[in-house]
PDB file of N, CA, C and O in Angstrom:
ATOM      1  N   UNK A   1      -4.962  12.781  -7.749  1.00  0.00           N
ATOM      2  CA  UNK A   1      -4.268  12.493  -6.511  1.00  0.00           C
ATOM      3  C   UNK A   1      -2.765  12.575  -6.783  1.00  0.00           C
ATOM      4  O   UNK A   1      -2.276  12.038  -7.777  1.00  0.00           O
ATOM      5  N   UNK A   2      -2.056  13.239  -5.910  1.00  0.00           N
ATOM      6  CA  UNK A   2      -0.618  13.421  -6.087  1.00  0.00           C
ATOM      7  C   UNK A   2       0.141  12.398  -5.238  1.00  0.00           C
ATOM      8  O   UNK A   2      -0.133  12.230  -4.050  1.00  0.00           O
ATOM      9  N   UNK A   3       1.089  11.727  -5.866  1.00  0.00           N
ATOM     10  CA  UNK A   3       1.930  10.752  -5.177  1.00  0.00           C
ATOM     11  C   UNK A   3       3.370  11.232  -5.210  1.00  0.00           C
ATOM     12  O   UNK A   3       3.782  11.943  -6.127  1.00  0.00           O
ATOM     13  N   UNK A   4       4.121  10.838  -4.211  1.00  0.00           N
ATOM     14  CA  UNK A   4       5.561  11.089  -4.217  1.00  0.00           C
ATOM     15  C   UNK A   4       6.256   9.892  -3.585  1.00  0.00           C
ATOM     16  O   UNK A   4       5.682   9.178  -2.762  1.00  0.00           O
ATOM     17  N   UNK A   5       7.499   9.693  -3.989  1.00  0.00           N
ATOM     18  CA  UNK A   5       8.295   8.611  -3.415  1.00  0.00           C
ATOM     19  C   UNK A   5       9.746   8.807  -3.814  1.00  0.00           C
ATOM     20  O   UNK A   5      10.064   9.563  -4.732  1.00  0.00           O
ATOM     21  N   UNK A   6      10.601   8.119  -3.114  1.00  0.00           N
ATOM     22  CA  UNK A   6      12.027   8.120  -3.405  1.00  0.00           C
ATOM     23  C   UNK A   6      12.267   7.087  -4.512  1.00  0.00           C
ATOM     24  O   UNK A   6      11.990   5.904  -4.312  1.00  0.00           O
ATOM     25  N   UNK A   7      12.777   7.510  -5.675  1.00  0.00           N
ATOM     26  CA  UNK A   7      13.009   6.556  -6.771  1.00  0.00           C
ATOM     27  C   UNK A   7      13.939   5.400  -6.383  1.00  0.00           C
ATOM     28  O   UNK A   7      13.745   4.273  -6.838  1.00  0.00           O
ATOM     29  N   UNK A   8      14.940   5.672  -5.549  1.00  0.00           N
ATOM     30  CA  UNK A   8      15.843   4.597  -5.113  1.00  0.00           C
ATOM     31  C   UNK A   8      15.095   3.585  -4.249  1.00  0.00           C
ATOM     32  O   UNK A   8      15.324   2.380  -4.354  1.00  0.00           O
ATOM     33  N   UNK A   9      14.202   4.081  -3.397  1.00  0.00           N
ATOM     34  CA  UNK A   9      13.392   3.188  -2.553  1.00  0.00           C
ATOM     35  C   UNK A   9      12.438   2.368  -3.416  1.00  0.00           C
ATOM     36  O   UNK A   9      12.187   1.198  -3.126  1.00  0.00           O
ATOM     37  N   UNK A  10      11.904   2.981  -4.479  1.00  0.00           N
ATOM     38  CA  UNK A  10      11.029   2.253  -5.400  1.00  0.00           C
ATOM     39  C   UNK A  10      11.793   1.111  -6.066  1.00  0.00           C
ATOM     40  O   UNK A  10      11.273   0.002  -6.194  1.00  0.00           O
ATOM     41  N   UNK A  11      13.024   1.382  -6.489  1.00  0.00           N
ATOM     42  CA  UNK A  11      13.853   0.348  -7.116  1.00  0.00           C
ATOM     43  C   UNK A  11      14.172  -0.758  -6.117  1.00  0.00           C
ATOM     44  O   UNK A  11      14.124  -1.941  -6.452  1.00  0.00           O
ATOM     45  N   UNK A  12      14.495  -0.367  -4.900  1.00  0.00           N
ATOM     46  CA  UNK A  12      14.775  -1.340  -3.841  1.00  0.00           C
ATOM     47  C   UNK A  12      13.541  -2.199  -3.562  1.00  0.00           C
ATOM     48  O   UNK A  12      13.649  -3.411  -3.374  1.00  0.00           O
ATOM     49  N   UNK A  13      12.373  -1.562  -3.537  1.00  0.00           N
ATOM     50  CA  UNK A  13      11.121  -2.289  -3.317  1.00  0.00           C
ATOM     51  C   UNK A  13      10.887  -3.290  -4.453  1.00  0.00           C
ATOM     52  O   UNK A  13      10.443  -4.412  -4.212  1.00  0.00           O
ATOM     53  N   UNK A  14      11.185  -2.882  -5.687  1.00  0.00           N
ATOM     54  CA  UNK A  14      11.035  -3.777  -6.837  1.00  0.00           C
ATOM     55  C   UNK A  14      11.950  -4.991  -6.689  1.00  0.00           C
ATOM     56  O   UNK A  14      11.533  -6.124  -6.926  1.00  0.00           O
ATOM     57  N   UNK A  15      13.189  -4.747  -6.300  1.00  0.00           N
ATOM     58  CA  UNK A  15      14.145  -5.849  -6.148  1.00  0.00           C
ATOM     59  C   UNK A  15      13.721  -6.819  -5.044  1.00  0.00           C
ATOM     60  O   UNK A  15      13.932  -8.026  -5.157  1.00  0.00           O
ATOM     61  N   UNK A  16      13.129  -6.291  -3.989  1.00  0.00           N
ATOM     62  CA  UNK A  16      12.727  -7.132  -2.854  1.00  0.00           C
ATOM     63  C   UNK A  16      11.360  -7.782  -3.049  1.00  0.00           C
ATOM     64  O   UNK A  16      11.170  -8.948  -2.703  1.00  0.00           O
ATOM     65  N   UNK A  17      10.394  -7.019  -3.612  1.00  0.00           N
ATOM     66  CA  UNK A  17       9.005  -7.489  -3.670  1.00  0.00           C
ATOM     67  C   UNK A  17       8.434  -7.612  -5.086  1.00  0.00           C
ATOM     68  O   UNK A  17       7.304  -8.069  -5.258  1.00  0.00           O
ATOM     69  N   UNK A  18       9.211  -7.206  -6.107  1.00  0.00           N
ATOM     70  CA  UNK A  18       8.754  -7.353  -7.488  1.00  0.00           C
ATOM     71  C   UNK A  18       7.731  -6.324  -7.932  1.00  0.00           C
ATOM     72  O   UNK A  18       7.015  -6.543  -8.909  1.00  0.00           O
ATOM     73  N   UNK A  19       7.654  -5.197  -7.220  1.00  0.00           N
ATOM     74  CA  UNK A  19       6.652  -4.177  -7.530  1.00  0.00           C
ATOM     75  C   UNK A  19       7.251  -2.792  -7.314  1.00  0.00           C
ATOM     76  O   UNK A  19       7.866  -2.529  -6.281  1.00  0.00           O
ATOM     77  N   UNK A  20       7.068  -1.901  -8.302  1.00  0.00           N
ATOM     78  CA  UNK A  20       7.533  -0.522  -8.147  1.00  0.00           C
ATOM     79  C   UNK A  20       6.440   0.322  -7.512  1.00  0.00           C
ATOM     80  O   UNK A  20       5.286  -0.100  -7.427  1.00  0.00           O
ATOM     81  N   UNK A  21       6.804   1.500  -7.073  1.00  0.00           N
ATOM     82  CA  UNK A  21       5.813   2.411  -6.501  1.00  0.00           C
ATOM     83  C   UNK A  21       4.888   2.963  -7.583  1.00  0.00           C
ATOM     84  O   UNK A  21       3.743   3.307  -7.291  1.00  0.00           O
ATOM     85  N   UNK A  22       5.361   3.053  -8.823  1.00  0.00           N
ATOM     86  CA  UNK A  22       4.465   3.447  -9.925  1.00  0.00           C
ATOM     87  C   UNK A  22       3.330   2.438 -10.041  1.00  0.00           C
ATOM     88  O   UNK A  22       2.169   2.818 -10.197  1.00  0.00           O
ATOM     89  N   UNK A  23       3.665   1.149  -9.965  1.00  0.00           N
ATOM     90  CA  UNK A  23       2.646   0.100 -10.026  1.00  0.00           C
ATOM     91  C   UNK A  23       1.736   0.140  -8.801  1.00  0.00           C
ATOM     92  O   UNK A  23       0.550  -0.177  -8.897  1.00  0.00           O
ATOM     93  N   UNK A  24       2.284   0.527  -7.655  1.00  0.00           N
ATOM     94  CA  UNK A  24       1.510   0.563  -6.406  1.00  0.00           C
ATOM     95  C   UNK A  24       0.377   1.580  -6.461  1.00  0.00           C
ATOM     96  O   UNK A  24      -0.611   1.435  -5.741  1.00  0.00           O
ATOM     97  N   UNK A  25       0.497   2.593  -7.290  1.00  0.00           N
ATOM     98  CA  UNK A  25      -0.559   3.606  -7.411  1.00  0.00           C
ATOM     99  C   UNK A  25      -1.897   2.978  -7.794  1.00  0.00           C
ATOM    100  O   UNK A  25      -2.951   3.547  -7.508  1.00  0.00           O
ATOM    101  N   UNK A  26      -1.865   1.816  -8.436  1.00  0.00           N
ATOM    102  CA  UNK A  26      -3.095   1.125  -8.849  1.00  0.00           C
ATOM    103  C   UNK A  26      -3.970   0.755  -7.655  1.00  0.00           C
ATOM    104  O   UNK A  26      -5.177   0.573  -7.811  1.00  0.00           O
ATOM    105  N   UNK A  27      -3.384   0.641  -6.474  1.00  0.00           N
ATOM    106  CA  UNK A  27      -4.178   0.316  -5.280  1.00  0.00           C
ATOM    107  C   UNK A  27      -5.274   1.350  -5.046  1.00  0.00           C
ATOM    108  O   UNK A  27      -6.346   1.015  -4.543  1.00  0.00           O
ATOM    109  N   UNK A  28      -5.013   2.595  -5.405  1.00  0.00           N
ATOM    110  CA  UNK A  28      -5.993   3.660  -5.186  1.00  0.00           C
ATOM    111  C   UNK A  28      -7.155   3.578  -6.168  1.00  0.00           C
ATOM    112  O   UNK A  28      -8.124   4.326  -6.040  1.00  0.00           O
ATOM    113  N   UNK A  29      -7.070   2.684  -7.142  1.00  0.00           N
ATOM    114  CA  UNK A  29      -8.172   2.455  -8.082  1.00  0.00           C
ATOM    115  C   UNK A  29      -8.950   1.191  -7.746  1.00  0.00           C
ATOM    116  O   UNK A  29      -9.883   0.828  -8.462  1.00  0.00           O
ATOM    117  N   UNK A  30      -8.577   0.525  -6.671  1.00  0.00           N
ATOM    118  CA  UNK A  30      -9.248  -0.719  -6.288  1.00  0.00           C
ATOM    119  C   UNK A  30     -10.089  -0.484  -5.040  1.00  0.00           C
ATOM    120  O   UNK A  30     -10.003   0.560  -4.394  1.00  0.00           O
ATOM    121  N   UNK A  31     -10.899  -1.480  -4.724  1.00  0.00           N
ATOM    122  CA  UNK A  31     -11.637  -1.442  -3.462  1.00  0.00           C
ATOM    123  C   UNK A  31     -10.604  -1.677  -2.368  1.00  0.00           C
ATOM    124  O   UNK A  31      -9.929  -2.707  -2.356  1.00  0.00           O
ATOM    125  N   UNK A  32     -10.480  -0.724  -1.450  1.00  0.00           N
ATOM    126  CA  UNK A  32      -9.367  -0.774  -0.507  1.00  0.00           C
ATOM    127  C   UNK A  32      -9.828  -0.739   0.942  1.00  0.00           C
ATOM    128  O   UNK A  32     -10.922  -0.276   1.265  1.00  0.00           O
ATOM    129  N   UNK A  33      -8.956  -1.241   1.796  1.00  0.00           N
ATOM    130  CA  UNK A  33      -9.117  -1.168   3.244  1.00  0.00           C
ATOM    131  C   UNK A  33      -7.898  -0.406   3.760  1.00  0.00           C
ATOM    132  O   UNK A  33      -6.764  -0.763   3.443  1.00  0.00           O
ATOM    133  N   UNK A  34      -8.127   0.636   4.551  1.00  0.00           N
ATOM    134  CA  UNK A  34      -7.029   1.439   5.090  1.00  0.00           C
ATOM    135  C   UNK A  34      -7.050   1.358   6.615  1.00  0.00           C
ATOM    136  O   UNK A  34      -8.085   1.551   7.252  1.00  0.00           O
ATOM    137  N   UNK A  35      -5.884   1.068   7.179  1.00  0.00           N
ATOM    138  CA  UNK A  35      -5.719   0.976   8.630  1.00  0.00           C
ATOM    139  C   UNK A  35      -4.572   1.881   9.057  1.00  0.00           C
ATOM    140  O   UNK A  35      -3.679   2.179   8.264  1.00  0.00           O
ATOM    141  N   UNK A  36      -4.601   2.311  10.298  1.00  0.00           N
ATOM    142  CA  UNK A  36      -3.461   3.038  10.841  1.00  0.00           C
ATOM    143  C   UNK A  36      -2.343   2.040  11.081  1.00  0.00           C
ATOM    144  O   UNK A  36      -2.565   0.984  11.672  1.00  0.00           O
ATOM    145  N   UNK A  37      -1.145   2.369  10.626  1.00  0.00           N
ATOM    146  CA  UNK A  37       0.006   1.488  10.822  1.00  0.00           C
ATOM    147  C   UNK A  37       0.704   1.843  12.127  1.00  0.00           C
ATOM    148  O   UNK A  37       0.662   2.987  12.579  1.00  0.00           O
ATOM    149  N   UNK A  38       1.339   0.854  12.720  1.00  0.00           N
ATOM    150  CA  UNK A  38       2.109   1.110  13.938  1.00  0.00           C
ATOM    151  C   UNK A  38       3.393   1.829  13.560  1.00  0.00           C
ATOM    152  O   UNK A  38       4.206   1.313  12.793  1.00  0.00           O
ATOM    153  N   UNK A  39       3.563   3.008  14.098  1.00  0.00           N
ATOM    154  CA  UNK A  39       4.748   3.798  13.796  1.00  0.00           C
ATOM    155  C   UNK A  39       4.902   4.840  14.893  1.00  0.00           C
ATOM    156  O   UNK A  39       3.909   5.374  15.386  1.00  0.00           O
ATOM    157  N   UNK A  40       6.121   5.129  15.272  1.00  0.00           N
ATOM    158  CA  UNK A  40       6.318   6.079  16.359  1.00  0.00           C
ATOM    159  C   UNK A  40       6.744   7.462  15.886  1.00  0.00           C
ATOM    160  O   UNK A  40       6.528   8.442  16.598  1.00  0.00           O
ATOM    161  N   UNK A  41       7.342   7.565  14.707  1.00  0.00           N
ATOM    162  CA  UNK A  41       7.885   8.860  14.306  1.00  0.00           C
ATOM    163  C   UNK A  41       6.952   9.706  13.446  1.00  0.00           C
ATOM    164  O   UNK A  41       7.048  10.933  13.480  1.00  0.00           O
ATOM    165  N   UNK A  42       6.067   9.105  12.692  1.00  0.00           N
ATOM    166  CA  UNK A  42       5.099   9.867  11.899  1.00  0.00           C
ATOM    167  C   UNK A  42       3.855   9.013  11.686  1.00  0.00           C
ATOM    168  O   UNK A  42       3.909   7.788  11.798  1.00  0.00           O
ATOM    169  N   UNK A  43       2.750   9.656  11.382  1.00  0.00           N
ATOM    170  CA  UNK A  43       1.511   8.918  11.152  1.00  0.00           C
ATOM    171  C   UNK A  43       1.604   8.190   9.812  1.00  0.00           C
ATOM    172  O   UNK A  43       1.815   8.805   8.768  1.00  0.00           O
ATOM    173  N   UNK A  44       1.444   6.884   9.865  1.00  0.00           N
ATOM    174  CA  UNK A  44       1.487   6.055   8.654  1.00  0.00           C
ATOM    175  C   UNK A  44       0.241   5.192   8.593  1.00  0.00           C
ATOM    176  O   UNK A  44      -0.428   4.939   9.595  1.00  0.00           O
ATOM    177  N   UNK A  45      -0.043   4.752   7.379  1.00  0.00           N
ATOM    178  CA  UNK A  45      -1.221   3.937   7.129  1.00  0.00           C
ATOM    179  C   UNK A  45      -0.833   2.725   6.307  1.00  0.00           C
ATOM    180  O   UNK A  45       0.149   2.743   5.565  1.00  0.00           O
ATOM    181  N   UNK A  46      -1.629   1.660   6.453  1.00  0.00           N
ATOM    182  CA  UNK A  46      -1.483   0.494   5.588  1.00  0.00           C
ATOM    183  C   UNK A  46      -2.760   0.379   4.768  1.00  0.00           C
ATOM    184  O   UNK A  46      -3.863   0.346   5.314  1.00  0.00           O
ATOM    185  N   UNK A  47      -2.598   0.320   3.477  1.00  0.00           N
ATOM    186  CA  UNK A  47      -3.729   0.128   2.574  1.00  0.00           C
ATOM    187  C   UNK A  47      -3.613  -1.258   1.961  1.00  0.00           C
ATOM    188  O   UNK A  47      -2.552  -1.650   1.474  1.00  0.00           O
ATOM    189  N   UNK A  48      -4.714  -1.991   1.992  1.00  0.00           N
ATOM    190  CA  UNK A  48      -4.788  -3.275   1.303  1.00  0.00           C
ATOM    191  C   UNK A  48      -5.772  -3.120   0.159  1.00  0.00           C
ATOM    192  O   UNK A  48      -6.872  -2.598   0.339  1.00  0.00           O
ATOM    193  N   UNK A  49      -5.374  -3.572  -1.004  1.00  0.00           N
ATOM    194  CA  UNK A  49      -6.218  -3.509  -2.184  1.00  0.00           C
ATOM    195  C   UNK A  49      -5.647  -4.451  -3.228  1.00  0.00           C
ATOM    196  O   UNK A  49      -4.741  -5.233  -2.942  1.00  0.00           O
ATOM    197  N   UNK A  50      -6.177  -4.374  -4.434  1.00  0.00           N
ATOM    198  CA  UNK A  50      -5.732  -5.314  -5.461  1.00  0.00           C
ATOM    199  C   UNK A  50      -4.955  -4.625  -6.580  1.00  0.00           C
ATOM    200  O   UNK A  50      -5.245  -3.498  -6.981  1.00  0.00           O
ATOM    201  N   UNK A  51      -3.965  -5.352  -7.058  1.00  0.00           N
ATOM    202  CA  UNK A  51      -3.201  -4.989  -8.245  1.00  0.00           C
ATOM    203  C   UNK A  51      -3.178  -6.241  -9.108  1.00  0.00           C
ATOM    204  O   UNK A  51      -2.674  -7.283  -8.687  1.00  0.00           O
ATOM    205  N   UNK A  52      -3.720  -6.140 -10.306  1.00  0.00           N
ATOM    206  CA  UNK A  52      -3.787  -7.281 -11.231  1.00  0.00           C
ATOM    207  C   UNK A  52      -4.425  -8.504 -10.566  1.00  0.00           C
ATOM    208  O   UNK A  52      -3.984  -9.635 -10.772  1.00  0.00           O
ATOM    209  N   UNK A  53      -5.470  -8.259  -9.764  1.00  0.00           N
ATOM    210  CA  UNK A  53      -6.229  -9.344  -9.154  1.00  0.00           C
ATOM    211  C   UNK A  53      -5.622  -9.956  -7.906  1.00  0.00           C
ATOM    212  O   UNK A  53      -6.218 -10.859  -7.319  1.00  0.00           O
ATOM    213  N   UNK A  54      -4.465  -9.496  -7.487  1.00  0.00           N
ATOM    214  CA  UNK A  54      -3.806 -10.016  -6.283  1.00  0.00           C
ATOM    215  C   UNK A  54      -3.851  -8.954  -5.189  1.00  0.00           C
ATOM    216  O   UNK A  54      -3.733  -7.761  -5.466  1.00  0.00           O
ATOM    217  N   UNK A  55      -4.023  -9.397  -3.947  1.00  0.00           N
ATOM    218  CA  UNK A  55      -4.103  -8.464  -2.821  1.00  0.00           C
ATOM    219  C   UNK A  55      -2.695  -8.052  -2.394  1.00  0.00           C
ATOM    220  O   UNK A  55      -1.818  -8.888  -2.176  1.00  0.00           O
ATOM    221  N   UNK A  56      -2.509  -6.739  -2.284  1.00  0.00           N
ATOM    222  CA  UNK A  56      -1.229  -6.163  -1.877  1.00  0.00           C
ATOM    223  C   UNK A  56      -1.433  -5.251  -0.676  1.00  0.00           C
ATOM    224  O   UNK A  56      -2.535  -4.761  -0.428  1.00  0.00           O
ATOM    225  N   UNK A  57      -0.358  -5.033   0.061  1.00  0.00           N
ATOM    226  CA  UNK A  57      -0.360  -4.118   1.205  1.00  0.00           C
ATOM    227  C   UNK A  57       0.664  -3.025   0.956  1.00  0.00           C
ATOM    228  O   UNK A  57       1.802  -3.294   0.571  1.00  0.00           O
ATOM    229  N   UNK A  58       0.245  -1.794   1.182  1.00  0.00           N
ATOM    230  CA  UNK A  58       1.104  -0.636   0.949  1.00  0.00           C
ATOM    231  C   UNK A  58       1.156   0.210   2.212  1.00  0.00           C
ATOM    232  O   UNK A  58       0.124   0.514   2.810  1.00  0.00           O
ATOM    233  N   UNK A  59       2.357   0.585   2.611  1.00  0.00           N
ATOM    234  CA  UNK A  59       2.535   1.521   3.719  1.00  0.00           C
ATOM    235  C   UNK A  59       2.769   2.895   3.106  1.00  0.00           C
ATOM    236  O   UNK A  59       3.578   3.057   2.192  1.00  0.00           O
ATOM    237  N   UNK A  60       2.040   3.888   3.633  1.00  0.00           N
ATOM    238  CA  UNK A  60       2.185   5.248   3.111  1.00  0.00           C
ATOM    239  C   UNK A  60       1.923   6.257   4.210  1.00  0.00           C
ATOM    240  O   UNK A  60       1.400   5.919   5.273  1.00  0.00           O
ATOM    241  N   UNK A  61       2.289   7.489   3.943  1.00  0.00           N
ATOM    242  CA  UNK A  61       1.982   8.601   4.828  1.00  0.00           C
ATOM    243  C   UNK A  61       1.464   9.744   3.966  1.00  0.00           C
ATOM    244  O   UNK A  61       1.591   9.714   2.742  1.00  0.00           O
ATOM    245  N   UNK A  62       0.889  10.736   4.599  1.00  0.00           N
ATOM    246  CA  UNK A  62       0.410  11.908   3.867  1.00  0.00           C
ATOM    247  C   UNK A  62       1.279  13.083   4.289  1.00  0.00           C
ATOM    248  O   UNK A  62       1.387  13.405   5.472  1.00  0.00           O
ATOM    249  N   UNK A  63       1.897  13.715   3.296  1.00  0.00           N
ATOM    250  CA  UNK A  63       2.741  14.883   3.545  1.00  0.00           C
ATOM    251  C   UNK A  63       2.227  16.031   2.699  1.00  0.00           C
ATOM    252  O   UNK A  63       2.235  15.972   1.470  1.00  0.00           O
ATOM    253  N   UNK A  64       1.783  17.070   3.376  1.00  0.00           N
ATOM    254  CA  UNK A  64       1.183  18.235   2.716  1.00  0.00           C
ATOM    255  C   UNK A  64       0.041  17.757   1.842  1.00  0.00           C
ATOM    256  O   UNK A  64      -0.959  17.258   2.358  1.00  0.00           O
ATOM    257  N   UNK A  65       0.167  17.899   0.530  1.00  0.00           N
ATOM    258  CA  UNK A  65      -0.933  17.528  -0.369  1.00  0.00           C
ATOM    259  C   UNK A  65      -0.632  16.264  -1.162  1.00  0.00           C
ATOM    260  O   UNK A  65      -1.259  16.020  -2.193  1.00  0.00           O
ATOM    261  N   UNK A  66       0.324  15.450  -0.695  1.00  0.00           N
ATOM    262  CA  UNK A  66       0.728  14.268  -1.455  1.00  0.00           C
ATOM    263  C   UNK A  66       0.728  13.009  -0.594  1.00  0.00           C
ATOM    264  O   UNK A  66       0.933  13.057   0.618  1.00  0.00           O
ATOM    265  N   UNK A  67       0.495  11.897  -1.255  1.00  0.00           N
ATOM    266  CA  UNK A  67       0.614  10.583  -0.625  1.00  0.00           C
ATOM    267  C   UNK A  67       2.036  10.108  -0.878  1.00  0.00           C
ATOM    268  O   UNK A  67       2.449   9.957  -2.028  1.00  0.00           O
ATOM    269  N   UNK A  68       2.781   9.873   0.190  1.00  0.00           N
ATOM    270  CA  UNK A  68       4.166   9.417   0.053  1.00  0.00           C
ATOM    271  C   UNK A  68       4.206   7.913   0.283  1.00  0.00           C
ATOM    272  O   UNK A  68       3.895   7.427   1.370  1.00  0.00           O
ATOM    273  N   UNK A  69       4.592   7.189  -0.756  1.00  0.00           N
ATOM    274  CA  UNK A  69       4.662   5.730  -0.693  1.00  0.00           C
ATOM    275  C   UNK A  69       5.950   5.307   0.001  1.00  0.00           C
ATOM    276  O   UNK A  69       7.022   5.847  -0.273  1.00  0.00           O
ATOM    277  N   UNK A  70       5.833   4.344   0.894  1.00  0.00           N
ATOM    278  CA  UNK A  70       6.973   3.884   1.685  1.00  0.00           C
ATOM    279  C   UNK A  70       7.352   2.451   1.329  1.00  0.00           C
ATOM    280  O   UNK A  70       8.536   2.142   1.195  1.00  0.00           O
ATOM    281  N   UNK A  71       6.363   1.574   1.175  1.00  0.00           N
ATOM    282  CA  UNK A  71       6.633   0.198   0.746  1.00  0.00           C
ATOM    283  C   UNK A  71       5.344  -0.434   0.233  1.00  0.00           C
ATOM    284  O   UNK A  71       4.241  -0.012   0.580  1.00  0.00           O
ATOM    285  N   UNK A  72       5.513  -1.453  -0.601  1.00  0.00           N
ATOM    286  CA  UNK A  72       4.368  -2.219  -1.104  1.00  0.00           C
ATOM    287  C   UNK A  72       4.831  -3.654  -1.337  1.00  0.00           C
ATOM    288  O   UNK A  72       5.953  -3.900  -1.780  1.00  0.00           O
ATOM    289  N   UNK A  73       3.943  -4.589  -1.029  1.00  0.00           N
ATOM    290  CA  UNK A  73       4.267  -6.014  -1.180  1.00  0.00           C
ATOM    291  C   UNK A  73       2.971  -6.797  -1.292  1.00  0.00           C
ATOM    292  O   UNK A  73       1.890  -6.281  -1.009  1.00  0.00           O
ATOM    293  N   UNK A  74       3.095  -8.054  -1.711  1.00  0.00           N
ATOM    294  CA  UNK A  74       1.939  -8.950  -1.666  1.00  0.00           C
ATOM    295  C   UNK A  74       1.539  -9.113  -0.213  1.00  0.00           C
ATOM    296  O   UNK A  74       2.392  -9.221   0.669  1.00  0.00           O
ATOM    297  N   UNK A  75       0.250  -9.131   0.029  1.00  0.00           N
ATOM    298  CA  UNK A  75      -0.251  -9.284   1.399  1.00  0.00           C
ATOM    299  C   UNK A  75       0.006 -10.696   1.909  1.00  0.00           C
ATOM    300  O   UNK A  75       0.018 -11.660   1.143  1.00  0.00           O
ATOM    301  N   UNK A  76       0.210 -10.795   3.221  1.00  0.00           N
ATOM    302  CA  UNK A  76       0.338 -12.098   3.864  1.00  0.00           C
ATOM    303  C   UNK A  76      -1.044 -12.747   3.914  1.00  0.00           C
ATOM    304  O   UNK A  76      -2.063 -12.071   3.771  1.00  0.00           O
ATOM    305  N   UNK A  77      -1.066 -14.049   4.115  1.00  0.00           N
ATOM    306  CA  UNK A  77      -2.325 -14.801   4.129  1.00  0.00           C
ATOM    307  C   UNK A  77      -3.324 -14.237   5.151  1.00  0.00           C
ATOM    308  O   UNK A  77      -4.510 -14.102   4.848  1.00  0.00           O
ATOM    309  N   UNK A  78      -2.855 -13.912   6.338  1.00  0.00           N
ATOM    310  CA  UNK A  78      -3.728 -13.355   7.379  1.00  0.00           C
ATOM    311  C   UNK A  78      -4.320 -12.012   6.922  1.00  0.00           C
ATOM    312  O   UNK A  78      -5.496 -11.738   7.159  1.00  0.00           O
ATOM    313  N   UNK A  79      -3.506 -11.187   6.272  1.00  0.00           N
ATOM    314  CA  UNK A  79      -3.989  -9.900   5.749  1.00  0.00           C
ATOM    315  C   UNK A  79      -5.017 -10.114   4.646  1.00  0.00           C
ATOM    316  O   UNK A  79      -6.006  -9.386   4.565  1.00  0.00           O
ATOM    317  N   UNK A  80      -4.786 -11.108   3.800  1.00  0.00           N
ATOM    318  CA  UNK A  80      -5.738 -11.409   2.722  1.00  0.00           C
ATOM    319  C   UNK A  80      -7.095 -11.806   3.293  1.00  0.00           C
ATOM    320  O   UNK A  80      -8.132 -11.366   2.796  1.00  0.00           O
ATOM    321  N   UNK A  81      -7.091 -12.636   4.335  1.00  0.00           N
ATOM    322  CA  UNK A  81      -8.356 -13.029   4.970  1.00  0.00           C
ATOM    323  C   UNK A  81      -9.059 -11.815   5.572  1.00  0.00           C
ATOM    324  O   UNK A  81     -10.271 -11.662   5.426  1.00  0.00           O
ATOM    325  N   UNK A  82      -8.303 -10.954   6.247  1.00  0.00           N
ATOM    326  CA  UNK A  82      -8.860  -9.741   6.841  1.00  0.00           C
ATOM    327  C   UNK A  82      -9.464  -8.851   5.757  1.00  0.00           C
ATOM    328  O   UNK A  82     -10.574  -8.342   5.910  1.00  0.00           O
ATOM    329  N   UNK A  83      -8.731  -8.668   4.669  1.00  0.00           N
ATOM    330  CA  UNK A  83      -9.204  -7.839   3.552  1.00  0.00           C
ATOM    331  C   UNK A  83     -10.510  -8.403   2.982  1.00  0.00           C
ATOM    332  O   UNK A  83     -11.475  -7.667   2.782  1.00  0.00           O
ATOM    333  N   UNK A  84     -10.531  -9.693   2.726  1.00  0.00           N
ATOM    334  CA  UNK A  84     -11.724 -10.329   2.148  1.00  0.00           C
ATOM    335  C   UNK A  84     -12.930 -10.162   3.067  1.00  0.00           C
ATOM    336  O   UNK A  84     -14.036  -9.892   2.600  1.00  0.00           O
ATOM    337  N   UNK A  85     -12.720 -10.320   4.363  1.00  0.00           N
ATOM    338  CA  UNK A  85     -13.817 -10.166   5.323  1.00  0.00           C
ATOM    339  C   UNK A  85     -14.315  -8.721   5.344  1.00  0.00           C
ATOM    340  O   UNK A  85     -15.524  -8.489   5.334  1.00  0.00           O
ATOM    341  N   UNK A  86     -13.406  -7.749   5.374  1.00  0.00           N
ATOM    342  CA  UNK A  86     -13.805  -6.334   5.403  1.00  0.00           C
ATOM    343  C   UNK A  86     -14.559  -5.946   4.132  1.00  0.00           C
ATOM    344  O   UNK A  86     -15.560  -5.232   4.201  1.00  0.00           O
ATOM    345  N   UNK A  87     -14.092  -6.404   2.985  1.00  0.00           N
ATOM    346  CA  UNK A  87     -14.740  -6.069   1.712  1.00  0.00           C
ATOM    347  C   UNK A  87     -16.136  -6.692   1.664  1.00  0.00           C
ATOM    348  O   UNK A  87     -17.088  -6.062   1.202  1.00  0.00           O
ATOM    349  N   UNK A  88     -16.251  -7.934   2.144  1.00  0.00           N
ATOM    350  CA  UNK A  88     -17.546  -8.618   2.170  1.00  0.00           C
ATOM    351  C   UNK A  88     -18.542  -7.884   3.062  1.00  0.00           C
ATOM    352  O   UNK A  88     -19.722  -7.777   2.726  1.00  0.00           O
ATOM    353  N   UNK A  89     -18.066  -7.380   4.197  1.00  0.00           N
ATOM    354  CA  UNK A  89     -18.943  -6.735   5.174  1.00  0.00           C
ATOM    355  C   UNK A  89     -19.259  -5.279   4.855  1.00  0.00           C
ATOM    356  O   UNK A  89     -20.162  -4.704   5.463  1.00  0.00           O
ATOM    357  N   UNK A  90     -18.553  -4.681   3.933  1.00  0.00           N
ATOM    358  CA  UNK A  90     -18.808  -3.271   3.583  1.00  0.00           C
ATOM    359  C   UNK A  90     -19.768  -3.125   2.430  1.00  0.00           C
ATOM    360  O   UNK A  90     -20.078  -2.005   2.023  1.00  0.00           O
TER     361      UNK A  90
END
C-alpha cells in the first residue's frame, strides 16, 4: 500500500497529537472501521483502529494510487465506544 503525506504536516501533527504520519500507517495493520468524513472540497474518510493498543482516528483521502494522510489523533471517548461496538458486531 502506498502512502503519501506532507512532512511538515506530519511534524505539526506530532507536535499537536504526539503521533507522526509514519506511525499512523500502523492503523492499516489493525482491525479498522472506516467512515466517510464530512468534507466539502474532496472525498475524505475517517479510519479508527489501534496503534500500540490505543484507539486512534485518522483522516485521509485517496489520490490516484496512494493514501494521503491528513491527520491522526487519539480517538475521543464517543469514537472509542463506536469503534468497540462496530468491532464487536463484525
